[in-house]
N, C-alpha and C positions, 0 to 999 in steps of 0.2 A: 564452417564459415559459409561454403557454396549454397548450403541447404537454406541458411538464414538468408542470404542475399537474394534467393529466388523467390522469398516471401514478400520482397519490398517493393511496392508500386512507387516509382518515382513521380509523384505529382507536386508539381511545384507551385500550382496556384495559390494553395493555402499556405505557402512558405514552410513546410514542414514535411518530413517523410509519411506517406502513408503505408501503413503496415497491415497485413492481412488479418485482421480479428473479426471479420463478416461471420455472423451467425454463432459465434462464440458466445458462451453464457460466462458472464463476469459477476462477482461481487466486489464492491469497492467501499471500504470503509472511510469516514472523515471525508466524506463527500461535500460537505457545505462550505469547506473554504480551502485555499492553498492548492497543493498539488492534487489531493484526491478530488476537489472539484473541478479542476482543468482536466483530469484524466477521465472522470466520467463523462464530460462533454465531448472530448474526443472520441472516446468509445464509441458512444451514441452516434456521432456525427459518420463514424468510419463503419456502421453497419452492425456493431456487437448488440447483444441482449444484456442489459445491465440492472442488477439489483444494487441499490445504493442507499446508504444511511449515514446520518449525521446526529448530532445532539439538538442542535436549534431547530424547533420546527419551522419558524420564520425563515430562515434561510434555505430550509429545505425546499419549501414552497416556492422561494424566489428561484431556487435552480429548476425546478420542474417545469416552472413557467418560462423559462429560458431555453429549454432544449424542445427538439423536433424530432420524435422518435423515428418517424419515415417508417420503415419496415421492421424496426427493432422493437423488442417487447421490453419494458421497464417497470420496474418494482421498486417502491422507495418507503422507507419508515424513518421517523425521528424517535430516537429514543437514546438514553445514557448508556454508552459502551460499556460501562463498568457494571451495569446490572446484567448479570450473566444468564438469567431466565430470558430476559428479552432478547439476547443475543442468540440463545439456542432457538427461540421463537422464529426471529428473523430469518436465520439460516434455513429451517425447515420450510418457511413460506417462499423463501426465494427460491429453494430447490423445486419446490412444486410449480411455481409459476413459472419458471423458466426452463422447466424439465431437465435439472441436472445442472451443476456448477463445473466449468471447465478451467475458470481461472479465479482465485481469491487475491485481491491485493488489500494489504492492510496498510492504511495511510493515517489511520486515526492516531492522534498523539498530541502531546503538549510540553511545553517546559515552563512551568509554572512557578518554579521554585528556584531562586539564584540566592544562595549563602553558602559561606564555608561550613564544611562538614560539623564543625564543633557547635556551630548555631542552627543547624537543620533539625528541624522539629519532626517527630515520628509521624505525625499527621501528614506533613508536606511528603514525606519520603513514601509513605503507604499510598498517599494519592497517586502519585504519579506512577509506581510500580503497579497500581491496580490498573491505571490507563495504557501506560506504554509497555507493560509486561504481560499482565494477566489478561487483558481484553483481546489482543491479537493471539495469543494462546488459545484462548477458548474460540475464537472465530476459526483458527486454523484446524484445531482438534474437531469442531463439530462439523465444518466443511468436509474435512476427510472422510470421517466416519459416516456421515450422511450421503454423500455425492460422490466422492472422489475414489477412495479404496473399492465401493462395490462395484465399479466400473473399470477398475485397474488403470485409471488415467488422471490427469490434472496437473496444475501448476499452482502452488502458493508462493506469492512474493511478499514477503515482509519488507516494509520501508523503514530501515533503521537509520543510522547516522554514522558519520566519521568518529562520533566520540567512542564508538566501540573499540576504536583502535588508538585513541589518545587520550591522556588525562588532563583536563582543563580544570584550573581552579574556579570555584565558585558555581559549578554546575553538577555536583555530585549525585544528587538524586535523578536528575535526568539521565546522567551517565549510567549511573546503576541500574536503572529502569531499562534502558536501551541494551546494556551489556545483559541483562537478563534474558530478554526475548532473543538476543543474538545468540546466547549459549543453547537455548530451547531449539532454535532454529537450525543450528548444527548438528544436534543429536537428532531430530526429528527428520533431517535430510535423509541419514542413512537408513533410519527405520522405515521411512515410507517409500524408498526408491524400491524395494523389493516387490511394493504393489503397483509400481509403474506411476508413480506420483513424484514429482519434482518439487523440492522444497527450495526456494532461492531469496537470495536477500540482496538489496540495494543499499548502498551507504551513501547518501548525499552528504556534501559538505554544506557551507553555506550557501542558502537559496532564499532571493529576495521575494518573499511572500509575505502575506498579514501576519503569519507565525511570529514574525518579528516586530517590536515595537517601533523601530526607525526603519526608513528605506535603505537599503544596500544595493545601490545599482552595480556595483563591482562584483558583486555575487552571482551564482547561477540564476539563470532565466528559469522560472517553473517548466515552461515548455520543453527545456533541455532534459531535465528529469524525467518528464512524462514521456519523451521520446524514448529514454533508457528503458523506463517501465514497460512500454510497448515492444520494445525489442526482446526483452526478457520473457514477455507473454507470447510472442511469436514463436519461441523455440518449438520444433517438431523432432519427431524421430527419437534416435536415441542419444543424442547431445544433449547438454544441459549447462546452461551458465549458473552455475551455483550463486557466484558472489560477483558483484559490480560496483566500484567504487568511483564515483564521479564528485569531483570539487572544482571549484574555480581556481583559476592560476594564481590568485593573489593569497590563497591559503596555503600555510607551510604548517600547520598542525599534524604533521605525520614524520615517522623517522625516516 
């Protein structure tokens, strides 16, 4: 804990903690909305080098127009994260542009199917498995093999959900897809650790972002989730924050 505290720069002028990510090289997926968008902007503001991607070209261009890289290097591409050949290409180009990847943050995801299991279509289930499980798997596999394992260091942070630990009716497809990448994350954590790579997971509860159809001000502010991700990304030395659960106090979907 003391090692982490030494990394914190208590700058109150922006209203949030400034963590030392300067000159670190990041990949952020799902950067065109919600948590991924805010995280990308915060990282660049704080001096990190960031390769970021999202599906919508117009939203990506809007984000690019809003950021001021200063001394940071940036690289961005718009593509469908379920096209795994494009994922491979993006990871290779990002590593080349930034000179290796220190931290991968898998933010991309969706919950587009809400139905009882008995009414769930195979196509809807497969669509969410492709996006929420397969895509982050391919990203972490490629970043690990291309950039982290050869250098013997790196941090993978998968943004999961508290649904991984609690079964809610009506969101079976989302729950199954998130539980799938959760299982892969836990196994990969043990496999990657011997090569100096930390594989971490953050489990947010309800967050008030455009991810939801209606505003939920009683839920977490995205800034709070981004602070937690930055905390995990700032780990150093032999310690590892493997898992972190963050939920609003109104939420009771846990044992």
